[in-house]
All heavy atoms as TSV, in Angstrom:
chain	resi	resn	atom	element	x	y	z
A	1	MET	N	N	-21.195	-8.279	14.953
A	1	MET	CA	C	-21.133	-8.539	13.490
A	1	MET	C	C	-21.054	-7.295	12.647
A	1	MET	O	O	-20.361	-7.324	11.695
A	1	MET	CB	C	-22.489	-9.325	13.205
A	1	MET	CG	C	-22.525	-9.813	11.818
A	1	MET	SD	S	-21.267	-11.105	11.629
A	1	MET	CE	C	-21.848	-11.899	10.152
A	2	LYS	N	N	-21.574	-6.246	13.111
A	2	LYS	CA	C	-21.518	-4.956	12.442
A	2	LYS	C	C	-20.061	-4.469	12.327
A	2	LYS	O	O	-19.640	-3.881	11.327
A	2	LYS	CB	C	-22.361	-3.864	13.032
A	2	LYS	CG	C	-22.415	-2.576	12.348
A	2	LYS	CD	C	-23.363	-1.619	13.024
A	2	LYS	CE	C	-23.302	-0.271	12.326
A	2	LYS	NZ	N	-24.110	0.678	13.110
A	3	LYS	N	N	-19.220	-4.698	13.442
A	3	LYS	CA	C	-17.903	-4.281	13.412
A	3	LYS	C	C	-17.114	-4.997	12.355
A	3	LYS	O	O	-16.192	-4.459	11.681
A	3	LYS	CB	C	-17.341	-4.408	14.795
A	3	LYS	CG	C	-16.043	-3.748	14.982
A	3	LYS	CD	C	-15.720	-3.786	16.465
A	3	LYS	CE	C	-14.454	-2.779	16.696
A	3	LYS	NZ	N	-14.155	-2.716	18.058
A	4	ILE	N	N	-17.350	-6.279	12.167
A	4	ILE	CA	C	-16.645	-7.042	11.192
A	4	ILE	C	C	-16.958	-6.647	9.827
A	4	ILE	O	O	-16.040	-6.466	8.919
A	4	ILE	CB	C	-16.939	-8.590	11.357
A	4	ILE	CG1	C	-16.409	-9.117	12.678
A	4	ILE	CG2	C	-16.423	-9.466	10.170
A	4	ILE	CD1	C	-16.830	-10.491	13.077
A	5	ILE	N	N	-18.214	-6.324	9.470
A	5	ILE	CA	C	-18.647	-5.918	8.142
A	5	ILE	C	C	-18.061	-4.497	7.858
A	5	ILE	O	O	-17.669	-4.245	6.690
A	5	ILE	CB	C	-20.168	-5.803	8.083
A	5	ILE	CG1	C	-20.688	-7.290	8.143
A	5	ILE	CG2	C	-20.641	-5.182	6.795
A	5	ILE	CD1	C	-22.226	-7.405	8.212
A	6	SER	N	N	-17.943	-3.671	8.814
A	6	SER	CA	C	-17.435	-2.215	8.579
A	6	SER	C	C	-15.865	-2.264	8.521
A	6	SER	O	O	-15.285	-1.209	8.242
A	6	SER	CB	C	-17.918	-1.341	9.643
A	6	SER	OG	O	-17.375	-1.634	10.926
A	7	GLY	N	N	-15.259	-3.349	8.802
A	7	GLY	CA	C	-13.787	-3.374	8.753
A	7	GLY	C	C	-13.080	-3.514	9.998
A	7	GLY	O	O	-11.875	-3.676	10.087
A	8	GLY	N	N	-13.798	-3.351	11.137
A	8	GLY	CA	C	-13.220	-3.584	12.471
A	8	GLY	C	C	-12.107	-2.479	12.747
A	8	GLY	O	O	-12.182	-1.356	12.399
A	9	PHE	N	N	-11.037	-2.948	13.327
A	9	PHE	CA	C	-9.947	-1.968	13.718
A	9	PHE	C	C	-9.088	-1.588	12.547
A	9	PHE	O	O	-8.301	-0.710	12.648
A	9	PHE	CB	C	-9.095	-2.587	14.840
A	9	PHE	CG	C	-8.302	-3.783	14.428
A	9	PHE	CD1	C	-6.998	-3.608	13.996
A	9	PHE	CD2	C	-8.801	-5.088	14.520
A	9	PHE	CE1	C	-6.250	-4.743	13.619
A	9	PHE	CE2	C	-8.066	-6.166	14.157
A	9	PHE	CZ	C	-6.793	-6.057	13.653
A	10	LEU	N	N	-9.315	-2.247	11.382
A	10	LEU	CA	C	-8.586	-1.880	10.177
A	10	LEU	C	C	-9.336	-0.960	9.251
A	10	LEU	O	O	-8.829	-0.713	8.203
A	10	LEU	CB	C	-8.122	-3.129	9.415
A	10	LEU	CG	C	-7.137	-4.014	10.153
A	10	LEU	CD1	C	-6.896	-5.258	9.288
A	10	LEU	CD2	C	-5.819	-3.317	10.336
A	11	SER	N	N	-10.499	-0.450	9.692
A	11	SER	CA	C	-11.290	0.383	8.792
A	11	SER	C	C	-10.535	1.646	8.582
A	11	SER	O	O	-10.015	2.239	9.555
A	11	SER	CB	C	-12.685	0.599	9.348
A	11	SER	OG	O	-12.600	1.309	10.553
A	12	GLY	N	N	-10.459	2.114	7.375
A	12	GLY	CA	C	-9.815	3.318	7.118
A	12	GLY	C	C	-8.223	3.141	6.731
A	12	GLY	O	O	-7.641	4.111	6.369
A	13	HIS	N	N	-7.866	1.986	6.823
A	13	HIS	CA	C	-6.420	1.625	6.522
A	13	HIS	C	C	-6.275	0.787	5.322
A	13	HIS	O	O	-5.286	0.119	5.175
A	13	HIS	CB	C	-5.791	0.903	7.770
A	13	HIS	CG	C	-5.781	1.794	8.985
A	13	HIS	ND1	N	-4.981	2.880	9.159
A	13	HIS	CD2	C	-6.575	1.750	10.131
A	13	HIS	CE1	C	-5.146	3.466	10.268
A	13	HIS	NE2	N	-6.185	2.735	10.886
A	14	ARG	N	N	-7.336	0.677	4.451
A	14	ARG	CA	C	-7.267	-0.133	3.274
A	14	ARG	C	C	-6.099	0.276	2.318
A	14	ARG	O	O	-5.438	-0.552	1.812
A	14	ARG	CB	C	-8.542	-0.059	2.621
A	14	ARG	CG	C	-8.697	-1.126	1.496
A	14	ARG	CD	C	-9.934	-1.130	0.869
A	14	ARG	NE	N	-10.334	0.171	0.257
A	14	ARG	CZ	C	-11.567	0.631	-0.062
A	14	ARG	NH1	N	-12.559	-0.165	0.181
A	14	ARG	NH2	N	-11.725	1.762	-0.535
A	15	THR	N	N	-5.908	1.552	2.179
A	15	THR	CA	C	-4.870	1.963	1.210
A	15	THR	C	C	-3.530	1.589	1.718
A	15	THR	O	O	-2.631	1.235	0.899
A	15	THR	CB	C	-4.899	3.573	1.179
A	15	THR	OG1	O	-6.221	4.003	0.774
A	15	THR	CG2	C	-3.897	4.064	0.180
A	16	TYR	N	N	-3.375	1.600	3.011
A	16	TYR	CA	C	-2.014	1.285	3.593
A	16	TYR	C	C	-1.749	-0.255	3.396
A	16	TYR	O	O	-0.663	-0.663	3.070
A	16	TYR	CB	C	-1.897	1.587	5.087
A	16	TYR	CG	C	-2.105	3.034	5.390
A	16	TYR	CD1	C	-3.002	3.425	6.381
A	16	TYR	CD2	C	-1.537	4.050	4.597
A	16	TYR	CE1	C	-3.212	4.779	6.621
A	16	TYR	CE2	C	-1.807	5.362	4.841
A	16	TYR	CZ	C	-2.618	5.769	5.889
A	16	TYR	OH	O	-2.811	7.067	6.096
A	17	LEU	N	N	-2.813	-1.070	3.632
A	17	LEU	CA	C	-2.660	-2.484	3.398
A	17	LEU	C	C	-2.482	-2.862	2.018
A	17	LEU	O	O	-1.545	-3.726	1.701
A	17	LEU	CB	C	-3.916	-3.129	3.952
A	17	LEU	CG	C	-4.139	-3.122	5.517
A	17	LEU	CD1	C	-5.459	-3.775	5.788
A	17	LEU	CD2	C	-3.020	-3.925	6.143
A	18	ILE	N	N	-3.049	-2.217	1.023
A	18	ILE	CA	C	-2.904	-2.502	-0.321
A	18	ILE	C	C	-1.462	-2.115	-0.840
A	18	ILE	O	O	-0.813	-2.813	-1.522
A	18	ILE	CB	C	-3.965	-1.832	-1.162
A	18	ILE	CG1	C	-5.312	-2.450	-0.973
A	18	ILE	CG2	C	-3.675	-1.808	-2.640
A	18	ILE	CD1	C	-6.485	-1.753	-1.540
A	19	SER	N	N	-1.053	-0.896	-0.307
A	19	SER	CA	C	0.341	-0.486	-0.647
A	19	SER	C	C	1.435	-1.472	-0.120
A	19	SER	O	O	2.317	-1.829	-0.839
A	19	SER	CB	C	0.603	0.933	-0.048
A	19	SER	OG	O	-0.162	1.875	-0.850
A	20	ALA	N	N	1.281	-1.850	1.146
A	20	ALA	CA	C	2.204	-2.769	1.707
A	20	ALA	C	C	2.176	-4.107	1.001
A	20	ALA	O	O	3.241	-4.733	0.693
A	20	ALA	CB	C	1.924	-2.965	3.225
A	21	THR	N	N	0.994	-4.585	0.642
A	21	THR	CA	C	0.879	-5.835	-0.056
A	21	THR	C	C	1.555	-5.786	-1.417
A	21	THR	O	O	2.219	-6.716	-1.863
A	21	THR	CB	C	-0.598	-6.325	-0.163
A	21	THR	OG1	O	-1.206	-6.374	1.102
A	21	THR	CG2	C	-0.658	-7.628	-0.876
A	22	GLY	N	N	1.337	-4.629	-2.062
A	22	GLY	CA	C	1.942	-4.487	-3.457
A	22	GLY	C	C	3.458	-4.395	-3.371
A	22	GLY	O	O	4.114	-4.952	-4.210
A	23	ILE	N	N	3.996	-3.753	-2.385
A	23	ILE	CA	C	5.430	-3.576	-2.218
A	23	ILE	C	C	6.019	-5.022	-1.961
A	23	ILE	O	O	7.051	-5.421	-2.551
A	23	ILE	CB	C	5.830	-2.636	-1.152
A	23	ILE	CG1	C	5.501	-1.215	-1.600
A	23	ILE	CG2	C	7.260	-2.737	-0.779
A	23	ILE	CD1	C	5.648	-0.139	-0.545
A	24	ILE	N	N	5.345	-5.716	-1.110
A	24	ILE	CA	C	5.854	-7.122	-0.777
A	24	ILE	C	C	5.770	-7.990	-2.101
A	24	ILE	O	O	6.727	-8.760	-2.329
A	24	ILE	CB	C	5.048	-7.716	0.402
A	24	ILE	CG1	C	5.455	-6.954	1.651
A	24	ILE	CG2	C	5.322	-9.225	0.561
A	24	ILE	CD1	C	4.509	-7.266	2.830
A	25	SER	N	N	4.737	-7.894	-2.732
A	25	SER	CA	C	4.568	-8.697	-3.965
A	25	SER	C	C	5.669	-8.329	-5.019
A	25	SER	O	O	6.164	-9.161	-5.697
A	25	SER	CB	C	3.229	-8.428	-4.625
A	25	SER	OG	O	2.176	-8.920	-3.778
A	26	ALA	N	N	5.989	-6.960	-5.097
A	26	ALA	CA	C	7.049	-6.561	-6.045
A	26	ALA	C	C	8.421	-7.204	-5.707
A	26	ALA	O	O	9.187	-7.628	-6.531
A	26	ALA	CB	C	7.084	-5.077	-6.165
A	27	VAL	N	N	8.682	-7.128	-4.428
A	27	VAL	CA	C	10.051	-7.681	-3.942
A	27	VAL	C	C	10.043	-9.197	-4.126
A	27	VAL	O	O	11.061	-9.742	-4.653
A	27	VAL	CB	C	10.242	-7.315	-2.452
A	27	VAL	CG1	C	11.433	-8.016	-1.917
A	27	VAL	CG2	C	10.423	-5.780	-2.322
A	28	VAL	N	N	8.969	-9.861	-3.790
A	28	VAL	CA	C	8.968	-11.288	-4.009
A	28	VAL	C	C	8.982	-11.673	-5.456
A	28	VAL	O	O	9.752	-12.600	-5.867
A	28	VAL	CB	C	7.650	-11.939	-3.324
A	28	VAL	CG1	C	7.505	-13.378	-3.721
A	28	VAL	CG2	C	7.718	-11.774	-1.846
A	29	ALA	N	N	8.354	-10.965	-6.336
A	29	ALA	CA	C	8.408	-11.248	-7.757
A	29	ALA	C	C	9.810	-11.067	-8.247
A	29	ALA	O	O	10.349	-11.814	-9.117
A	29	ALA	CB	C	7.549	-10.347	-8.546
A	30	TYR	N	N	10.563	-10.072	-7.734
A	30	TYR	CA	C	11.965	-9.877	-8.091
A	30	TYR	C	C	12.826	-11.061	-7.617
A	30	TYR	O	O	13.680	-11.549	-8.302
A	30	TYR	CB	C	12.475	-8.574	-7.566
A	30	TYR	CG	C	13.989	-8.396	-7.725
A	30	TYR	CD1	C	14.582	-8.221	-8.964
A	30	TYR	CD2	C	14.826	-8.534	-6.624
A	30	TYR	CE1	C	15.956	-8.085	-9.121
A	30	TYR	CE2	C	16.176	-8.362	-6.725
A	30	TYR	CZ	C	16.723	-8.112	-8.026
A	30	TYR	OH	O	18.121	-8.016	-8.192
A	31	LEU	N	N	12.616	-11.465	-6.324
A	31	LEU	CA	C	13.434	-12.525	-5.754
A	31	LEU	C	C	13.218	-13.839	-6.423
A	31	LEU	O	O	14.146	-14.660	-6.617
A	31	LEU	CB	C	13.196	-12.559	-4.234
A	31	LEU	CG	C	13.648	-11.443	-3.444
A	31	LEU	CD1	C	13.178	-11.580	-1.981
A	31	LEU	CD2	C	15.102	-11.194	-3.561
A	32	VAL	N	N	11.986	-14.063	-6.853
A	32	VAL	CA	C	11.671	-15.316	-7.615
A	32	VAL	C	C	12.215	-15.293	-8.982
A	32	VAL	O	O	12.507	-16.371	-9.562
A	32	VAL	CB	C	10.175	-15.544	-7.555
A	32	VAL	CG1	C	9.746	-16.684	-8.515
A	32	VAL	CG2	C	9.613	-15.824	-6.143
A	33	GLY	N	N	12.293	-14.112	-9.592
A	33	GLY	CA	C	12.899	-13.974	-10.970
A	33	GLY	C	C	11.873	-13.665	-11.996
A	33	GLY	O	O	12.112	-13.733	-13.162
A	34	ASP	N	N	10.678	-13.310	-11.548
A	34	ASP	CA	C	9.589	-12.991	-12.510
A	34	ASP	C	C	9.728	-11.607	-13.134
A	34	ASP	O	O	9.178	-11.279	-14.122
A	34	ASP	CB	C	8.259	-13.101	-11.924
A	34	ASP	CG	C	7.759	-14.492	-11.588
A	34	ASP	OD1	O	8.384	-15.428	-12.249
A	34	ASP	OD2	O	6.877	-14.720	-10.770
A	35	SER	N	N	10.459	-10.673	-12.438
A	35	SER	CA	C	10.722	-9.383	-12.878
A	35	SER	C	C	12.153	-8.860	-12.642
A	35	SER	O	O	12.878	-9.513	-11.861
A	35	SER	CB	C	9.686	-8.315	-12.225
A	35	SER	OG	O	9.989	-8.311	-10.858
A	36	ASP	N	N	12.516	-7.781	-13.345
A	36	ASP	CA	C	13.845	-7.320	-13.095
A	36	ASP	C	C	13.855	-6.220	-12.046
A	36	ASP	O	O	12.724	-5.812	-11.586
A	36	ASP	CB	C	14.555	-6.881	-14.352
A	36	ASP	CG	C	13.836	-5.818	-15.083
A	36	ASP	OD1	O	12.760	-5.408	-14.617
A	36	ASP	OD2	O	14.251	-5.362	-16.200
A	37	ILE	N	N	14.963	-5.596	-11.658
A	37	ILE	CA	C	15.081	-4.670	-10.664
A	37	ILE	C	C	14.325	-3.373	-10.962
A	37	ILE	O	O	13.813	-2.735	-10.131
A	37	ILE	CB	C	16.463	-4.411	-10.210
A	37	ILE	CG1	C	16.623	-3.623	-8.892
A	37	ILE	CG2	C	17.249	-3.672	-11.263
A	37	ILE	CD1	C	17.767	-3.879	-8.064
A	38	PHE	N	N	14.345	-3.009	-12.262
A	38	PHE	CA	C	13.708	-1.834	-12.689
A	38	PHE	C	C	12.144	-1.856	-12.476
A	38	PHE	O	O	11.510	-0.886	-12.028
A	38	PHE	CB	C	13.995	-1.427	-14.085
A	38	PHE	CG	C	15.522	-1.185	-14.302
A	38	PHE	CD1	C	16.269	-2.083	-15.071
A	38	PHE	CD2	C	16.161	-0.141	-13.696
A	38	PHE	CE1	C	17.631	-1.890	-15.224
A	38	PHE	CE2	C	17.516	0.032	-13.858
A	38	PHE	CZ	C	18.223	-0.777	-14.618
A	39	ILE	N	N	11.577	-2.945	-12.822
A	39	ILE	CA	C	10.112	-3.103	-12.619
A	39	ILE	C	C	9.789	-3.123	-11.195
A	39	ILE	O	O	8.795	-2.610	-10.663
A	39	ILE	CB	C	9.549	-4.399	-13.275
A	39	ILE	CG1	C	9.829	-4.352	-14.792
A	39	ILE	CG2	C	8.185	-4.735	-12.964
A	39	ILE	CD1	C	9.470	-5.577	-15.568
A	40	MET	N	N	10.661	-3.791	-10.303
A	40	MET	CA	C	10.415	-3.758	-8.918
A	40	MET	C	C	10.471	-2.368	-8.339
A	40	MET	O	O	9.581	-1.949	-7.559
A	40	MET	CB	C	11.463	-4.687	-8.243
A	40	MET	CG	C	11.290	-4.748	-6.689
A	40	MET	SD	S	12.664	-5.526	-5.807
A	40	MET	CE	C	13.938	-4.280	-5.846
A	41	LEU	N	N	11.501	-1.649	-8.706
A	41	LEU	CA	C	11.632	-0.253	-8.215
A	41	LEU	C	C	10.472	0.623	-8.676
A	41	LEU	O	O	10.035	1.489	-7.882
A	41	LEU	CB	C	12.988	0.320	-8.600
A	41	LEU	CG	C	14.174	-0.289	-7.891
A	41	LEU	CD1	C	15.463	0.277	-8.439
A	41	LEU	CD2	C	14.166	-0.182	-6.401
A	42	GLN	N	N	10.075	0.447	-9.860
A	42	GLN	CA	C	8.856	1.247	-10.364
A	42	GLN	C	C	7.651	1.019	-9.522
A	42	GLN	O	O	6.952	1.866	-9.212
A	42	GLN	CB	C	8.744	0.937	-11.825
A	42	GLN	CG	C	7.504	1.712	-12.468
A	42	GLN	CD	C	7.360	1.308	-13.875
A	42	GLN	OE1	O	7.919	0.338	-14.422
A	42	GLN	NE2	N	6.526	1.968	-14.595
A	43	SER	N	N	7.423	-0.315	-9.191
A	43	SER	CA	C	6.212	-0.674	-8.430
A	43	SER	C	C	6.345	-0.104	-7.007
A	43	SER	O	O	5.426	0.480	-6.470
A	43	SER	CB	C	6.148	-2.111	-8.422
A	43	SER	OG	O	5.900	-2.709	-9.588
A	44	ILE	N	N	7.527	-0.148	-6.455
A	44	ILE	CA	C	7.708	0.333	-5.078
A	44	ILE	C	C	7.582	1.793	-4.947
A	44	ILE	O	O	6.890	2.329	-4.126
A	44	ILE	CB	C	9.109	-0.153	-4.535
A	44	ILE	CG1	C	9.155	-1.587	-4.310
A	44	ILE	CG2	C	9.465	0.592	-3.275
A	44	ILE	CD1	C	10.447	-2.187	-3.919
A	45	PHE	N	N	8.056	2.504	-5.966
A	45	PHE	CA	C	7.938	3.991	-5.983
A	45	PHE	C	C	6.458	4.394	-6.169
A	45	PHE	O	O	6.042	5.339	-5.555
A	45	PHE	CB	C	8.867	4.644	-6.993
A	45	PHE	CG	C	10.279	4.584	-6.695
A	45	PHE	CD1	C	11.224	4.363	-7.641
A	45	PHE	CD2	C	10.743	4.660	-5.314
A	45	PHE	CE1	C	12.641	4.273	-7.400
A	45	PHE	CE2	C	12.098	4.622	-5.064
A	45	PHE	CZ	C	13.070	4.412	-6.076
A	46	THR	N	N	5.743	3.711	-7.057
A	46	THR	CA	C	4.399	4.056	-7.260
A	46	THR	C	C	3.553	3.783	-6.061
A	46	THR	O	O	2.788	4.625	-5.643
A	46	THR	CB	C	3.883	3.208	-8.429
A	46	THR	OG1	O	4.647	3.451	-9.594
A	46	THR	CG2	C	2.407	3.546	-8.800
A	47	LEU	N	N	3.768	2.617	-5.457
A	47	LEU	CA	C	2.962	2.308	-4.278
A	47	LEU	C	C	3.356	3.199	-3.020
A	47	LEU	O	O	2.523	3.557	-2.216
A	47	LEU	CB	C	3.095	0.816	-3.922
A	47	LEU	CG	C	2.361	-0.102	-4.949
A	47	LEU	CD1	C	2.846	-1.446	-4.768
A	47	LEU	CD2	C	0.893	0.050	-4.945
A	48	GLY	N	N	4.620	3.491	-2.953
A	48	GLY	CA	C	5.085	4.447	-1.905
A	48	GLY	C	C	4.449	5.801	-2.125
A	48	GLY	O	O	4.049	6.465	-1.155
A	49	GLY	N	N	4.388	6.271	-3.341
A	49	GLY	CA	C	3.731	7.519	-3.617
A	49	GLY	C	C	2.287	7.542	-3.204
A	49	GLY	O	O	1.788	8.502	-2.701
A	50	ILE	N	N	1.584	6.375	-3.537
A	50	ILE	CA	C	0.120	6.370	-3.100
A	50	ILE	C	C	0.058	6.440	-1.608
A	50	ILE	O	O	-0.817	7.197	-1.062
A	50	ILE	CB	C	-0.505	5.046	-3.615
A	50	ILE	CG1	C	-0.582	5.068	-5.112
A	50	ILE	CG2	C	-1.820	4.782	-3.005
A	50	ILE	CD1	C	-0.921	3.815	-5.777
A	51	TYR	N	N	0.990	5.706	-0.860
A	51	TYR	CA	C	0.935	5.801	0.560
A	51	TYR	C	C	1.102	7.213	1.080
A	51	TYR	O	O	0.390	7.687	1.948
A	51	TYR	CB	C	2.016	4.894	1.109
A	51	TYR	CG	C	2.309	4.970	2.590
A	51	TYR	CD1	C	1.399	4.326	3.529
A	51	TYR	CD2	C	3.347	5.785	3.112
A	51	TYR	CE1	C	1.622	4.461	4.870
A	51	TYR	CE2	C	3.456	5.881	4.553
A	51	TYR	CZ	C	2.636	5.168	5.270
A	51	TYR	OH	O	2.889	5.302	6.688
A	52	PHE	N	N	2.129	7.902	0.557
A	52	PHE	CA	C	2.415	9.299	1.060
A	52	PHE	C	C	1.365	10.274	0.643
A	52	PHE	O	O	1.066	11.246	1.356
A	52	PHE	CB	C	3.821	9.716	0.639
A	52	PHE	CG	C	4.903	9.085	1.311
A	52	PHE	CD1	C	5.789	8.150	0.712
A	52	PHE	CD2	C	5.020	9.251	2.771
A	52	PHE	CE1	C	6.760	7.501	1.475
A	52	PHE	CE2	C	6.042	8.592	3.464
A	52	PHE	CZ	C	6.919	7.726	2.818
A	53	LEU	N	N	0.688	10.046	-0.471
A	53	LEU	CA	C	-0.415	10.967	-0.890
A	53	LEU	C	C	-1.630	10.850	0.104
A	53	LEU	O	O	-2.171	11.758	0.469
A	53	LEU	CB	C	-0.845	10.622	-2.313
A	53	LEU	CG	C	0.001	11.266	-3.501
A	53	LEU	CD1	C	-0.457	10.719	-4.751
A	53	LEU	CD2	C	-0.085	12.731	-3.396
A	54	ARG	N	N	-1.861	9.573	0.478
A	54	ARG	CA	C	-2.920	9.315	1.501
A	54	ARG	C	C	-2.616	9.964	2.826
A	54	ARG	O	O	-3.403	10.533	3.477
A	54	ARG	CB	C	-3.107	7.772	1.559
A	54	ARG	CG	C	-4.009	7.356	2.679
A	54	ARG	CD	C	-5.418	7.663	2.387
A	54	ARG	NE	N	-6.200	7.264	3.543
A	54	ARG	CZ	C	-7.394	6.845	3.449
A	54	ARG	NH1	N	-8.014	6.703	2.354
A	54	ARG	NH2	N	-8.095	6.477	4.563
A	55	LYS	N	N	-1.299	9.812	3.191
A	55	LYS	CA	C	-0.919	10.429	4.491
A	55	LYS	C	C	-1.045	11.945	4.447
A	55	LYS	O	O	-1.487	12.481	5.449
A	55	LYS	CB	C	0.633	10.059	4.764
A	55	LYS	CG	C	0.823	8.882	5.581
A	55	LYS	CD	C	0.336	9.062	6.954
A	55	LYS	CE	C	1.084	8.161	7.855
A	55	LYS	NZ	N	0.365	7.700	9.044
A	56	SER	N	N	-0.613	12.539	3.363
A	56	SER	CA	C	-0.658	13.993	3.330
A	56	SER	C	C	-2.125	14.480	3.260
A	56	SER	O	O	-2.502	15.506	3.804
A	56	SER	CB	C	0.048	14.542	2.167
A	56	SER	OG	O	-0.449	14.135	0.975
A	57	ASN	N	N	-2.930	13.669	2.644
A	57	ASN	CA	C	-4.346	14.001	2.523
A	57	ASN	C	C	-5.022	13.916	3.909
A	57	ASN	O	O	-5.996	14.719	4.197
A	57	ASN	CB	C	-5.128	13.149	1.494
A	57	ASN	CG	C	-6.287	13.686	0.936
A	57	ASN	OD1	O	-6.664	14.865	1.156
A	57	ASN	ND2	N	-7.052	12.861	0.205
A	58	GLU	N	N	-4.683	13.023	4.761
A	58	GLU	CA	C	-5.235	12.860	6.102
A	58	GLU	C	C	-4.869	14.036	6.965
A	58	GLU	O	O	-5.606	14.562	7.739
A	58	GLU	CB	C	-4.781	11.527	6.658
A	58	GLU	CG	C	-5.467	10.406	6.195
A	58	GLU	CD	C	-5.102	9.023	6.874
A	58	GLU	OE1	O	-4.141	9.152	7.785
A	58	GLU	OE2	O	-5.688	8.077	6.650
A	59	LYS	N	N	-3.585	14.517	6.805
A	59	LYS	CA	C	-3.160	15.672	7.565
A	59	LYS	C	C	-3.994	16.914	7.232
A	59	LYS	O	O	-4.282	17.715	8.128
A	59	LYS	CB	C	-1.681	15.949	7.418
A	59	LYS	CG	C	-0.770	14.902	8.019
A	59	LYS	CD	C	0.713	15.252	7.801
A	59	LYS	CE	C	1.578	14.137	8.335
A	59	LYS	NZ	N	2.966	14.473	8.093
A	60	GLN	N	N	-4.278	17.098	5.977
A	60	GLN	CA	C	-5.092	18.301	5.557
A	60	GLN	C	C	-6.512	18.223	6.146
A	60	GLN	O	O	-7.045	19.130	6.424
A	60	GLN	CB	C	-5.101	18.412	4.034
A	60	GLN	CG	C	-3.823	18.722	3.438
A	60	GLN	CD	C	-3.906	18.680	1.927
A	60	GLN	OE1	O	-4.891	18.378	1.333
A	60	GLN	NE2	N	-2.787	19.096	1.312
A	61	ARG	N	N	-7.035	17.050	6.217
A	61	ARG	CA	C	-8.452	16.942	6.774
A	61	ARG	C	C	-8.495	17.267	8.197
A	61	ARG	O	O	-9.455	17.713	8.737
A	61	ARG	CB	C	-8.959	15.461	6.569
A	61	ARG	CG	C	-9.252	15.186	5.129
A	61	ARG	CD	C	-9.895	13.758	5.064
A	61	ARG	NE	N	-9.889	13.373	3.633
A	61	ARG	CZ	C	-9.972	12.116	3.271
A	61	ARG	NH1	N	-10.143	11.196	4.174
A	61	ARG	NH2	N	-10.015	11.823	2.033
A	62	LYS	N	N	-7.377	16.889	8.982
A	62	LYS	CA	C	-7.390	17.079	10.495
A	62	LYS	C	C	-7.334	18.608	10.827
A	62	LYS	O	O	-7.822	19.067	11.741
A	62	LYS	CB	C	-6.290	16.404	11.084
A	62	LYS	CG	C	-6.505	14.893	11.125
A	62	LYS	CD	C	-5.316	14.148	11.791
A	62	LYS	CE	C	-5.504	12.637	11.849
A	62	LYS	NZ	N	-4.431	11.956	12.401
A	63	ASN	N	N	-6.613	19.382	9.860
A	63	ASN	CA	C	-6.480	20.801	10.167
A	63	ASN	C	C	-7.661	21.597	9.927
A	63	ASN	O	O	-8.639	21.648	9.539
A	63	ASN	CB	C	-5.289	21.443	9.361
A	63	ASN	CG	C	-4.008	20.773	9.835
A	63	ASN	OD1	O	-3.875	20.387	10.916
A	63	ASN	ND2	N	-3.035	20.794	9.003
């Protein structure tokens, strides 16, 4: 039970999951017609930036 509460095998990967979910949501919103291509690209670049900032921050901690 403790492993489920702490996040299990996905603990520490919350930022990646949120970024992936946001990118998928932006693409789906564009495909459905709720947003235009510029809003979709803006969302993708922002969430991609968050992903890469997290990745670079993890590399600095390991060194």
